[in-house]
Backbone bond lengths (Angstrom), bond angles and torsions (degrees), N, CA, C in turn:
res aa  C-N    CA-C-N  psi(-1)  N-CA   C-N-CA  omega(-1)  CA-C   N-CA-C  phi
1 M - - - 1.445 - - 1.519 109.15 -
2 L 1.303 116.37 139.49 1.453 121.65 -179.54 1.519 110.58 -89.33
3 D 1.323 115.53 168.74 1.457 119.69 175.16 1.528 110.05 -91.82
4 S 1.324 117.92 22.94 1.468 124.75 177.26 1.520 112.91 59.06
5 K 1.321 116.91 39.67 1.459 121.37 176.51 1.517 109.43 -123.90
6 L 1.330 115.11 149.66 1.458 122.10 175.44 1.522 108.82 -112.10
7 L 1.326 116.92 137.75 1.456 121.35 173.39 1.519 106.50 -88.16
8 V 1.326 117.01 119.53 1.465 121.96 179.37 1.523 109.12 -126.54
9 Y 1.316 114.89 167.44 1.463 122.06 179.16 1.519 107.52 -120.82
10 Q 1.348 115.85 131.35 1.452 121.08 -175.84 1.522 110.78 -122.89
11 C 1.335 115.74 133.19 1.465 121.08 176.62 1.528 108.72 -69.63
12 Q 1.321 116.67 128.53 1.456 121.30 -179.11 1.527 111.72 -73.25
13 K 1.315 117.09 -19.02 1.466 120.13 -178.44 1.531 111.85 -86.54
14 C 1.347 118.15 -51.29 1.474 120.13 -174.37 1.523 114.27 -111.71
15 G 1.343 118.07 -12.20 1.461 121.23 177.52 1.521 115.31 88.93
16 R 1.336 118.82 -0.14 1.469 121.28 179.42 1.517 109.56 -61.19
17 R 1.356 115.86 139.70 1.460 121.26 -179.58 1.519 110.61 -114.67
18 T 1.331 114.73 149.06 1.453 121.73 178.07 1.523 109.05 -148.77
19 L 1.319 116.29 159.20 1.463 120.27 175.28 1.514 112.12 -87.19
20 I 1.329 116.23 -16.01 1.460 122.09 -174.13 1.529 109.57 -109.80
21 P 1.331 118.60 124.04 1.468 119.83 177.35 1.526 110.12 -63.96
22 Q 1.316 116.18 137.08 1.460 121.23 -176.53 1.521 110.66 -131.71
23 G 1.324 115.55 156.28 1.458 121.20 178.86 1.524 113.18 -79.69
24 Y 1.333 116.14 -21.64 1.461 119.99 176.57 1.526 108.82 -149.71
25 C 1.316 115.86 156.69 1.458 121.80 -178.50 1.529 109.34 -83.23
26 T 1.317 116.95 126.34 1.461 120.54 179.26 1.526 111.97 -75.28
27 N 1.317 117.18 -8.89 1.460 120.99 178.62 1.531 111.91 -90.27
28 C 1.343 116.40 -52.22 1.475 120.09 -176.05 1.531 113.35 -112.23
29 R 1.332 117.52 -3.79 1.469 125.07 178.32 1.527 114.60 69.67
30 A 1.327 117.71 12.47 1.466 120.56 177.00 1.529 108.87 -66.10
31 R 1.323 116.89 138.30 1.462 122.12 -178.70 1.531 110.41 -94.52
32 N 1.338 114.58 140.05 1.468 122.22 176.90 1.529 112.82 47.91
33 S 1.319 116.54 44.83 1.465 120.19 -175.01 1.526 113.68 -108.44
34 F 1.335 117.77 6.19 1.459 119.67 -176.11 1.522 112.19 -89.31
35 H 1.310 115.13 140.82 1.462 121.18 170.39 1.528 107.65 -127.90
36 S 1.316 116.83 154.34 1.461 120.68 -176.89 1.528 110.44 -92.62
37 L 1.317 114.44 150.39 1.448 121.03 174.87 1.523 109.36 -156.59
38 H 1.313 115.53 158.57 1.462 121.36 177.02 1.525 108.21 -99.91
39 V 1.326 115.82 134.92 1.464 121.78 176.43 1.527 107.61 -123.91
40 P 1.320 117.00 157.28 1.474 119.25 178.57 1.525 111.26 -57.25
41 G 1.314 116.78 138.90 1.456 122.57 179.50 1.519 111.22 -85.53
42 E 1.308 115.45 52.45 1.451 122.02 -179.95 1.516 108.68 -127.58
43 G 1.317 115.71 155.99 1.453 118.92 177.73 1.508 110.69 -175.51
44 T 1.324 114.70 -167.10 1.452 120.97 177.83 1.522 109.19 -125.87
45 V 1.316 115.58 151.38 1.455 121.07 179.06 1.526 108.12 -75.10
46 F 1.321 116.02 117.64 1.466 122.48 178.26 1.529 109.86 -87.10
47 S 1.339 115.87 -39.19 1.458 123.02 179.67 1.521 107.86 -160.46
48 Y 1.330 116.85 158.39 1.466 119.21 177.10 1.522 110.26 -158.08
49 T 1.326 115.05 163.05 1.455 122.04 175.44 1.519 109.10 -147.79
50 E 1.306 116.16 156.18 1.458 121.68 177.05 1.522 108.37 -102.80
51 I 1.324 116.64 123.60 1.459 122.76 -177.43 1.538 109.51 -91.21
52 H 1.342 116.00 126.67 1.461 121.35 178.59 1.526 112.68 -113.41
53 V 1.326 117.15 -20.25 1.463 122.33 177.98 1.524 106.29 -123.44
54 A 1.324 116.39 120.85 1.465 119.82 -173.94 1.514 110.76 -128.58
55 E 1.331 114.16 165.06 1.454 119.28 175.09 1.528 109.56 -65.28
56 E 1.304 116.81 166.07 1.463 123.15 -172.34 1.531 113.44 -51.22
57 R 1.324 117.61 -46.21 1.466 120.02 -175.23 1.525 113.41 -68.18
58 L 1.343 118.03 -15.19 1.459 121.20 -178.76 1.528 113.84 -113.68
59 K 1.321 116.99 5.84 1.474 120.34 -176.55 1.518 113.08 -57.19
60 E 1.312 117.99 -34.98 1.462 121.35 -179.10 1.526 112.38 -72.08
61 E 1.324 118.27 -12.86 1.457 121.36 -174.89 1.522 114.19 -100.32
62 V 1.335 118.25 -5.46 1.459 119.82 -178.90 1.523 110.59 -73.11
63 P 1.325 118.65 145.43 1.461 125.45 -4.73 1.533 110.85 -80.27
64 Y 1.327 116.64 151.72 1.457 121.97 175.21 1.521 109.51 -142.90
65 I 1.313 115.76 162.36 1.465 122.23 -175.78 1.528 109.84 -103.28
66 V 1.333 114.91 130.88 1.461 122.50 170.90 1.525 106.10 -114.95
67 A 1.321 116.04 133.24 1.458 120.44 -176.31 1.518 111.42 -132.45
68 V 1.318 115.33 153.82 1.458 121.73 168.09 1.526 104.99 -96.21
69 I 1.328 115.48 118.73 1.459 122.10 -177.59 1.520 108.72 -103.91
70 E 1.315 116.12 129.08 1.459 121.04 176.34 1.521 107.70 -97.44
71 C 1.336 114.96 115.29 1.458 121.86 -177.52 1.522 110.04 -105.05
72 E 1.307 114.84 -178.08 1.457 122.43 179.59 1.534 111.57 -53.12
73 G 1.311 116.70 140.02 1.450 121.34 175.77 1.518 114.69 74.92
74 E 1.321 117.13 30.40 1.463 123.04 177.40 1.524 113.54 62.20
75 L 1.299 117.39 21.63 1.458 122.23 177.09 1.524 108.41 -83.10
76 R 1.326 116.53 126.83 1.458 121.53 175.58 1.516 108.76 -115.75
77 L 1.332 115.97 136.76 1.451 119.44 179.56 1.517 110.08 -139.76
78 M 1.325 115.43 152.27 1.454 122.44 176.78 1.521 107.92 -86.12
79 A 1.327 116.36 133.51 1.461 120.85 -176.96 1.518 109.65 -150.42
80 R 1.309 114.89 167.16 1.461 120.54 173.73 1.520 109.12 -102.11
81 I 1.332 114.83 152.38 1.460 121.90 175.79 1.525 107.31 -106.88
82 R 1.320 116.91 138.82 1.466 120.63 -179.83 1.525 110.82 -53.51
83 R 1.310 115.28 142.36 1.475 121.19 179.57 1.529 111.48 -55.14
84 E 1.316 117.66 -42.58 1.466 120.05 -177.27 1.524 113.19 -67.73
85 D 1.331 118.12 -11.49 1.461 122.07 177.87 1.529 112.73 -103.98
86 S 1.320 117.39 7.04 1.468 119.82 -173.98 1.527 113.06 -63.25
87 E 1.307 118.46 -29.05 1.472 120.80 179.03 1.531 112.22 -77.90
88 Q 1.329 117.71 -22.41 1.463 121.17 -177.18 1.523 114.16 -96.02
89 V 1.317 117.92 -12.05 1.464 119.64 -176.31 1.528 109.50 -68.24
90 A 1.330 114.94 137.06 1.461 122.13 178.69 1.519 107.98 -156.62
91 I 1.315 116.96 156.48 1.461 120.18 175.34 1.524 107.95 -61.13
92 G 1.327 115.41 129.92 1.455 121.10 -177.99 1.515 114.42 94.38
93 A 1.334 118.26 -9.68 1.465 120.99 178.73 1.528 110.20 -66.04
94 T 1.310 116.81 143.29 1.457 122.30 176.44 1.524 108.26 -83.90
95 V 1.337 115.79 133.71 1.459 121.02 -178.58 1.524 110.23 -129.04
96 E 1.331 115.10 160.43 1.466 121.69 -177.44 1.521 109.40 -136.81
97 L 1.320 116.46 137.47 1.453 122.68 178.83 1.519 110.57 -64.13
98 V 1.353 115.30 131.44 1.461 120.88 179.00 1.521 110.02 -106.96
99 E 1.345 116.76 -49.48 1.460 121.54 -178.35 1.523 109.50 -165.36
100 W 1.333 114.95 171.91 1.463 122.06 171.28 1.511 106.58 -102.95
101 K 1.326 117.12 126.84 1.453 121.91 -178.86 1.520 108.13 -124.06
102 E 1.333 116.98 112.58 1.458 122.47 -178.62 1.536 111.76 51.79
103 D 1.302 116.84 53.20 1.469 124.44 178.31 1.526 114.22 64.42
104 T 1.320 117.20 18.21 1.457 121.65 178.62 1.524 108.74 -126.04
105 P 1.337 117.21 130.96 1.469 117.92 176.81 1.527 111.09 -68.51
106 L 1.326 116.05 140.91 1.456 122.45 178.06 1.528 107.18 -115.22
107 F 1.327 116.34 123.99 1.465 122.34 -178.22 1.518 110.75 -112.79
108 K 1.348 115.37 156.76 1.453 121.77 171.35 1.525 107.83 -117.12
109 V 1.322 115.62 150.80 1.457 120.74 176.26 1.520 106.96 -78.15
110 S 1.342 116.25 123.71 1.464 119.34 -178.53 1.521 112.00 -107.28
111 Q 1.346 116.87 -20.41 1.459 119.77 178.34 1.517 107.45 -155.23
112 Y 1.301 115.58 131.41 1.452 120.29 -177.71 1.516 110.64 -83.93
113 S 1.325 115.43 149.09 1.473 118.86 -179.75 1.506 111.67 -78.51
């Protein structure tokens, strides 16, 4: 179980955040300006879709929900929503990080919109 935090990288010049460390900021073009920080693993569902056809390694899990989660600091990330929350997921729903599953964050719905 995680402590519900995400490790992100923030540009020291313009404040842009990303999940992937980069050599330069794609927003302000500053070089080597990123530092790491932990932010709360909470956010809101910006968009989502239900997957019915999946690659081989995920065939046993269909259908499942993939969502774009908007986190603190205008950071958006692609994540999965727990199967047991698939009926409650909606745009604007509040979600919370549960774990990382195969390099993908897994969120649960904590408050319905």
